[in-house]
N, C-alpha and C positions, 0 to 999 in steps of 0.2 A: 270278793272276787278272787277266783283261783288264779294264781300267777305262777308260772314255772320259768325260771331263768337262772343263769349262772350267777354265783355269788361267792366272794372270797370267804373263807372260814371265819367264823366269829371268835370271840374270846373263849378259850377253853376253860371250863371250870369243872371241878369235881362235884359229884352229886352225893348227897348224904341221905341215908335211909330215913323215911318218915312213916309213921304207923298207917294202918289201913285207912283208906279214904271213906269207903262206904260198903255196906253189905246190902245187896239187893233183896227183894222179897223172894226171889228164886235162889235157893241155897246153892244152886249149881252155877251161879254167875256172881263173880266178885271183881271189884276194882280195887287195886292197891297202889298207893302212891309210891313211885320209884324215886324221883327227884323232881326238881322244879319243872312243872309242866309235862312231866312224863308219868304214865301209869301203866301197870301191867294188868291186863284183863285176863281173868282165869275162868274157864268154863270146864265143867266136868261131864263125862259120859261114863256110866258104869263105875263111878268112883275114880276115874282116871282124869287128872287135871291137865288142861292144855293152856299154855301161856301165849297171849298175843300182846300187842303194845298199842298204847294210845299216846300220841304226841300232840300237845296243845299248841295252837298258833293264836295269833291275835283275834282271828275271826272264825275259827273253827278247830276241828281236830283231824289228824291223820290217823287212820286205823290200820294196823297191820294184822291181818287175818281175822276171820269171823269166829263165831262160836261153832260148836259141833253140829248144830242144827238150826232151823229157822226160829224155833221158840227161844232158844238161848240168845240168838243174834238180835231178835226183836227186843228182848229184855236188856241186852247190852246197850243197844241204841237208846233205850229209855233211860238207863242209868247215866249215860253220857249227857243226855239232855238235862236230867234232873240235877246232876252234880256239877257239870261244867257249863251248862246253859249255852252250848254252842252246837252248831250242826257238824256232821261228818262231811268233810270236804272231799275225801278220797280214801279208798281202801286198797292197800297193797297186799297181794296174796303171795306168800313165801314159797309154797309148792302145792302140788295137787294131791292132797289127802283130806279126808273129811273133817279133821280137826282144824283145818286151815281155811276151807271154803264151803263147809257144810251149810252155812247160812247165807250164801251168796244171793239166793232168790229174794231175801228180805231187802238186801241192798239194792237190787235191781228194781224191786217194786217201789222203793223210795227214791229212785233216780240218783243213787249215790254211785259215782264212777268207781269201778273196781278194775284194777290193772294188775298185770303179771308179765312174765316173759312169754314170748310166742310158744315155747315148749310147754309151759304150764297150761296155757290156753288150749293147746292141742290135746294134751293129756286129759284136761277137764271134759272136753267133748267126748273123747274116747270112753271115759269112765262115767258118762251121763250126768255130770255136774253142770250147773249153770256156769258157762265159761266167762272168766274175766277177759277184758280187752288185752290181747297179747302185744303190748307196745314197748315193753322195757328192753333196751339193749342189755347185753351181758354185763356191762360196767358203765353206769351213768350217774352223774351227779347233777341234781337239779334243786330248785328252791320252790317251796309251796308256801304261799302267804308269809314269806320272810324266814321260813325255816329251811335250812339246807340239809339235804340227806343224800346218801349214795346207796343205790341198790347194786349188788355185786353177785354175779354167778361165778363161783370158784371151780365148778365142775361137779360131777356126781358125788354123792355121799349117802346120806340117809335116803335120798330119792334122786332120780335122774335130774330133776329140775330145781333142787333147793337153792334158794338165794338167801343172802344176809342183807340187813339194812343197817347202815351206819349213819349216826348223827354226830358230825365232827365237833361242833361247838360244845356239846354235852358229853362227848366221848361215850355214847351209848351204842352198843352193838346188839342188834336183835339177831340172834343166831338161829332161832327156830329149832326144828327137830334135827337140823344139821349138827347141832351142838348138844351134848349130853350134860346134864346137871352134875354137880359134885356128889349128889346123893345116889346117882345111878351106879349100879354095879354090873350092868350089862348094856348092850346096844339097843335093847328094846325091839321094836318091830323092824325087821330087816327084809321084809318081803320085797320091797322095791329098792333095796340098798345096793350100792356097789362098794363092798368092803375093801376091795383092792385100791380103788381110786380115792376113797374117803380120806385116808391120811394125807394124800397129796393135796387134796382140796382144802383140808384144814390148814395145812402149812401155808397155802396161798393166802388164806384169810389172815393168818398171823403176820405174814409179811406185809400185807396190804394195810392192816389196821393193828399195829403192834402194841399199842398201849391203851386199851379200853378201860374206862373206869367201871363200866357195867357190861356184863355179857348175859343176855337173856336167852336161856335155852327154851326149847319147845315144851318141856314138861319139868315139873318140880321146881326147886328153889333157884334163886339167882344171887345168893349172898357172896359169891366169889367171882373174881374176874379170871380165874384159872380154869374155867370150864373147858376151854379148847384143849389145853394141855391134858386135862383129865380124859377128854374124848380120845385123844391119841393113845393114852395108856390103855383104855378099854379096847381100842382097835388092835393093840399089840398083843393082847392076851391070846 
């Protein structure tokens, strides 16, 4: 049963990297273990990888972002079932771009609740995507099946509506496309970006969540927790 309630932060522990969990039959869908009960899901379009997150609870999993399209998202759900043997309780959409909600129709067809901020939901309708339920406040902490998380909107950056998701007990920060990986040498797609506000928004996240063990960017690797500082350096160029 899905339960959302306030909860004091649990014991903080550092996560250690663990090798790849499984490779799906679809070479464009991959699950990789991040740390205990956390996995990065990677889907590719035109050779471009996009990172989402899977957080395992006692009775299911929380999914952050879908694959690029319905086929990838269907395969992603199959891999979750085959590897973790648990249902998806909820999907959180980090912003309104195709690499974040391109597979929302699959979740809707399987009656998986998909949520976002009101701004993301509004933009999804405008851009002809399946809209998630726009119910998230700009800054909210809640608990799903015993796992505490915070969704936080710091302001515009990569997109008008980008949010981050923080898991305090594990010190895992999902930055999405708001955060650039250490491998990135430019800002990537800035068609919807606000490059003037982006540094201000990054600094808000750094102040709000100052010591993450892991920072998961929207694309490429996550081997360093210095990705936000690297993003600021790219913005200063």
